[in-house]
C-alpha positions in Angstrom: -34.1 -94.3 -56.3 -33.2 -93.4 -52.6 -29.3 -92.6 -53.7 -30.4 -90.4 -56.3 -33.1 -88.5 -54.0 -30.6 -88.1 -51.4 -27.9 -86.4 -53.9 -30.5 -84.1 -55.3 -31.4 -82.9 -51.6 -27.5 -82.7 -50.7 -27.3 -80.2 -54.2 -30.2 -78.6 -52.9 -28.6 -77.8 -49.5 -25.5 -76.6 -50.9 -27.3 -74.3 -53.2 -29.2 -72.9 -50.3 -26.3 -72.6 -48.1 -24.4 -70.6 -51.1 -27.4 -68.3 -51.6 -27.0 -68.1 -47.6 -23.4 -66.9 -47.7 -24.1 -64.5 -50.7 -26.7 -62.9 -48.8 -24.6 -62.6 -45.4 -21.8 -61.4 -47.5 -23.8 -58.4 -49.2 -25.4 -57.5 -46.2 -22.0 -57.2 -44.6 -20.9 -55.1 -47.2 -23.8 -52.9 -47.2 -23.1 -52.7 -43.3 -19.5 -51.6 -44.0 -20.4 -48.8 -46.3 -23.0 -47.6 -43.9 -20.5 -47.6 -41.3 -18.0 -45.7 -43.6 -20.9 -43.1 -44.0 -21.2 -42.8 -40.3 -18.1 -44.0 -38.9 -16.5 -40.5 -39.0 -18.6 -39.5 -35.9 -18.6 -40.6 -32.4 -21.5 -40.4 -30.3 -20.9 -39.5 -26.7 -23.8 -39.0 -24.0 -23.7 -37.1 -20.9 -24.8 -33.8 -18.9 -23.7 -30.3 -19.0 -21.6 -29.3 -16.2 -19.6 -26.3 -14.9 -17.1 -25.2 -12.5 -18.5 -24.6 -8.9 -16.5 -21.9 -7.4 -16.5 -21.3 -3.7 -16.9 -17.9 -2.2 -15.5 -17.3 1.1 -14.6 -14.4 3.2 -10.9 -13.6 3.8 -11.2 -12.9 7.4 -13.9 -14.3 10.2 -16.9 -12.8 11.5 -20.6 -12.7 12.1 -23.0 -12.5 9.2 -25.0 -9.4 9.0 -26.4 -9.0 5.6 -27.2 -11.6 3.1 -27.5 -10.0 -0.5 -28.1 -13.0 -2.7 -29.9 -16.6 -2.5 -30.0 -19.7 -4.5 -31.0 -19.0 -8.5 -29.6 -15.5 -8.3 -27.5 -14.5 -11.3 -24.5 -12.2 -10.2 -21.9 -10.1 -11.7 -18.1 -10.0 -10.9 -17.7 -7.8 -8.0 -21.2 -7.5 -6.7 -21.6 -7.8 -3.0 -23.0 -10.9 -1.7 -22.5 -10.6 1.9 -21.5 -8.5 4.8 -20.0 -9.6 8.1 -19.8 -7.5 11.3 -17.4 -4.7 10.9 -17.7 -2.8 14.0 -14.5 -3.9 15.9 -12.3 -3.4 13.0 -14.1 -0.1 12.1 -13.1 1.3 15.5 -9.4 0.0 14.8 -9.8 1.6 11.5 -10.8 5.3 12.9 -8.1 4.7 15.8 -5.3 4.0 13.3 -6.2 7.1 11.0 -6.5 9.1 14.2 -2.6 8.1 14.9 -1.8 8.6 11.1 -3.1 12.1 11.3 -1.4 13.0 14.6 1.8 11.9 13.4 1.8 13.7 10.1 0.8 16.8 11.9 3.9 16.1 14.0 6.1 15.7 10.8 4.9 19.1 9.4 5.7 20.8 12.9 9.1 19.2 12.8 9.6 20.1 9.4 8.8 23.7 9.8 11.0 23.9 12.9 13.9 22.3 11.3 13.4 24.8 8.2 13.4 27.6 10.9 16.4 26.2 12.6 18.6 26.3 9.4 17.5 29.9 8.7 18.8 30.9 12.0 21.7 28.9 12.1 23.3 30.7 9.0 22.4 34.3 10.7 23.6 33.4 14.0 26.8 32.0 12.7 27.4 35.2 10.9 26.2 37.3 13.9 28.5 35.2 16.5 31.6 35.7 14.3 31.0 39.4 14.0 30.4 39.7 17.4 34.0 37.5 18.2 35.8 40.2 15.8 34.2 43.3 17.6 34.9 42.0 20.9 38.6 41.3 20.0 38.6 44.8 18.7 37.2 46.3 21.9 39.8 44.1 24.0 42.6 45.3 21.9 41.7 49.1 22.2 41.1 48.5 26.1 44.4 46.5 26.3 46.3 49.7 24.4 44.2 52.3 26.5 45.8 50.3 29.6 49.1 50.1 28.4 49.1 54.1 27.6 47.7 54.8 31.0 50.4 52.6 32.8 52.9 54.5 30.8 51.3 57.9 31.9 51.3 56.5 35.8 55.1 55.7 35.5 55.7 59.5 34.1 53.8 61.1 36.9 55.3 59.2 39.3 58.9 60.0 38.1 58.2 63.4 37.7 56.2 63.9 41.2 59.8 62.3 42.7 61.8 64.8 40.9 59.0 67.6 42.2 57.9 68.9 39.0 54.1 67.3 39.6 52.2 67.1 42.8 50.6 63.9 44.1 47.3 64.9 42.4 48.8 64.1 39.2 49.7 60.5 40.3 46.4 60.1 41.8 44.7 61.0 38.7 47.1 58.9 36.4 46.3 56.0 39.0 42.7 56.3 38.8 42.9 56.6 34.9 44.9 53.2 35.0 42.2 51.5 37.2 39.5 52.5 34.8 41.4 51.0 31.8 42.1 48.3 33.6 38.7 47.8 34.3 37.8 48.3 30.9 40.4 45.8 29.7 38.9 43.3 31.7 35.2 43.9 30.4 36.4 43.5 27.1 38.1 40.2 27.9 34.7 38.7 29.3 32.8 40.4 26.5 35.3 38.3 23.9 34.9 35.1 26.1 31.1 35.6 25.8 31.3 36.2 22.2 33.5 33.1 21.6 30.8 30.8 23.5 28.4 32.3 21.2 30.5 31.2 18.5 30.9 28.0 19.5 27.5 27.3 20.4 26.6 28.7 16.8 29.0 26.4 15.1 27.1 23.4 17.0 23.9 24.3 15.0 24.6 22.2 12.0 24.7 19.1 14.8 21.7 20.4 16.0 20.1 20.3 12.5 21.6 16.9 11.9 19.6 15.8 15.2 16.5 17.6 14.4 16.7 15.7 10.7 17.2 12.6 12.3 14.2 13.1 14.6 11.9 14.0 11.5 13.0 10.9 9.7 12.1 8.8 12.7 8.3 10.7 12.8 8.2 10.0 9.1 8.9 6.2 9.8 6.3 6.0 12.6 3.7 7.9 10.2 4.5 5.4 7.4 4.0 2.6 9.9 1.1 4.0 11.2 -0.4 4.2 7.6 0.4 0.6 7.0 -1.7 -0.5 10.2 -4.8 1.8 8.8 -4.3 0.2 5.5 -4.3 -3.1 7.0 -7.4 -2.4 9.2 -8.9 -1.0 5.8 -8.1 -3.9 4.2 -9.4 -6.1 6.9 -12.9 -3.9 6.7 -13.0 -4.9 2.9 -12.2 -8.4 3.8 -15.6 -8.5 5.6 -17.3 -7.5 2.3 -17.8 -10.8 0.2 -18.2 -9.9 -3.4 -18.6 -12.4 -6.2 -14.9 -13.5 -7.8 -16.8 -14.4 -11.3 -20.0 -13.7 -13.0 -22.4 -16.5 -12.5 -25.4 -18.1 -10.6 -25.8 -18.8 -7.0 -26.0 -22.4 -6.7 -25.9 -23.0 -3.1 -25.9 -21.0 0.2 -24.1 -22.5 3.0 -24.9 -20.2 5.8 -27.7 -18.0 7.6 -28.0 -14.5 8.8 -26.2 -14.3 12.2 -23.8 -17.2 11.9 -20.4 -16.5 13.0 -18.1 -17.9 10.2 -14.3 -18.1 10.0 -11.7 -17.2 7.3 -12.1 -19.2 4.4 -15.6 -20.7 5.1 -17.6 -20.9 2.0 -20.6 -19.0 2.0 -22.0 -19.5 -1.5 -21.2 -22.0 -4.3 -21.2 -19.9 -7.4 -21.5 -21.7 -10.8 -19.4 -20.3 -13.4 -22.0 -20.2 -16.6 -19.4 -19.0 -19.1 -17.5 -22.2 -18.5 -20.2 -25.0 -18.9 -19.1 -28.2 -20.8 -20.3 -31.4 -21.7 -19.0 -34.2 -19.6 -19.1 -37.8 -21.0 -17.2 -40.9 -21.4 -15.7 -42.9 -24.2 -15.1 -46.7 -24.1 -11.7 -47.6 -24.0 -11.5 -49.3 -27.5 -12.5 -45.7 -28.8 -10.7 -43.5 -27.0 -7.7 -43.9 -29.3 -9.5 -41.9 -32.0 -10.5 -39.0 -29.7 -8.1 -35.9 -30.0 -8.1 -32.4 -28.0 -9.4 -29.7 -30.6 -11.5 -32.1 -32.6 -15.1 -30.4 -33.5 -18.0 -31.7 -32.2 -21.9 -30.6 -31.9 -23.5 -30.7 -28.8 -27.5 -31.5 -28.8 -30.1 -30.8 -25.9 -33.9 -31.5 -26.0 -34.4 -28.2 -24.7 -33.0 -27.0 -28.5 -33.5 -30.0 -30.9 -33.0 -28.3 -33.7 -30.0 -26.1 -32.9 -26.8 -27.9 -31.9 -23.8 -26.2 -30.1 -20.7 -26.1 -31.8 -17.7 -27.2 -29.6 -14.3 -28.7 -29.0 -12.9 -31.7 -27.4 -11.1 -29.7 -24.5 -10.4 -32.5 -22.0 -9.5 -36.3 -22.0 -8.8 -38.3 -19.0 -5.3 -39.7 -18.8 -6.9 -43.0 -16.7 -9.7 -45.2 -17.6 -12.5 -45.6 -14.8 -15.6 -48.0 -14.9 -18.7 -46.6 -16.3 -20.5 -44.1 -13.8 -23.5 -45.5 -12.2 -25.9 -43.1 -14.1 -25.6 -46.2 -17.1 -28.2 -48.6 -15.9 -27.1 -51.5 -18.1 -25.2 -54.1 -16.5 -23.1 -54.9 -19.4 -21.9 -51.1 -19.9 -21.3 -50.8 -16.0 -18.7 -53.5 -16.4 -16.6 -51.3 -19.4 -13.8 -49.3 -18.7 -14.3 -45.6 -20.2 -12.4 -42.5 -20.2 -13.8 -39.1 -19.4 -14.2 -36.1 -22.1 -15.1 -33.0 -21.8 -16.4 -30.7 -24.8 -16.4 -27.2 -24.6 -18.9 -24.8 -26.5 -17.3 -22.7 -29.2 -17.9 -19.1 -28.4 -20.9 -17.9 -25.8 -23.8 -20.0 -25.5 -25.9 -17.3 -24.3 -26.8 -19.0 -21.1 -28.9 -21.9 -23.1 -26.6 -24.7 -21.9 -27.2 -25.0 -18.0 -25.5 -27.3 -15.5 -27.4 -30.5 -14.8 -28.8 -30.8 -18.5 -28.7 -34.1 -20.3 -26.9 -33.7 -23.7 -25.8 -35.9 -26.3 -22.8 -34.9 -28.6 -21.1 -36.1 -31.7 -17.3 -35.6 -31.9 -15.9 -35.6 -35.7 -13.0 -38.2 -35.5 -12.8 -38.3 -39.3 -12.2 -34.8 -41.2 -14.4 -35.3 -44.1 -17.5 -36.7 -41.9 -21.0 -35.0 -42.4 -22.8 -34.1 -39.3 -25.6 -36.3 -38.0 -28.2 -36.1 -35.1 -27.4 -38.2 -32.2 -29.4 -41.4 -32.0 -31.2 -42.0 -28.9 
């Protein structure tokens, strides 16, 4: 009886165990089918972040105007702050005055050079004509002197023969002295004309010297203009403008403070480049690829997910950040990923917002809302 009862109990236990195994297998199969339906999506939790741009002046100075404060939305190129520019403005005015003076000097030298060129051609022609005229006058005086000398010799010969008196000899001597003086004067005039011609022939050398002076003055004017441009650039450097459009998230200085070149004045958040920063566990990271489609869900817009793409995958693993409070999660290695919205999010995604996302890791997976 006991043996029969014990055998019956064993058979009953085997049947119960078999039923239990069947139930486990069935549950496992149902779980597999359920996982297959959602297995093509990977949930990522994180927060919306954006790049922070430090806005700093290119030159040192004292802050005299602050035109923006935390929370202000600014456009690219909008003036945010001004530094004291009195000293550089004075230097700019001085440089511009030097430029004006040198440019006036260039104009004066250019006109003088043009006049010298015109005078040179005229003086050369005049000097050459004067030399030719003086040569002709000298030849005429020399011929006259030679004729008077012959006349004197004939007068003396005739006087010695008694044909003429001593007065004829005196007149001939006087005429010869006169023509000799005229010959000397013509020779001196020719020498002066030749000297004037040599001076005129040096005019091209003077022109080249004046041209060199003009080039030097023009170079000085360009250098002065460069100094003026530098001073103007320094003035511009004291006016701090927004390098991009965004929102002022931090202000690091107060009115009246003296700051150095490159010292940040503002922290500017690039709202056009927001992204969701999250972490994927190490066993799953192999299924995530750049460019995979994703959806970002926020509490502010629970029925309107934002289309996104995987734009960044960290190349090195790190421990789960401290925001994850559970101990088992903190001990796992994860990889940082960033999901960038596709198109303009119209400023609806703001830095600091907590958000969830679903990454489509299989092409045909249907989108689902993230689980909380």
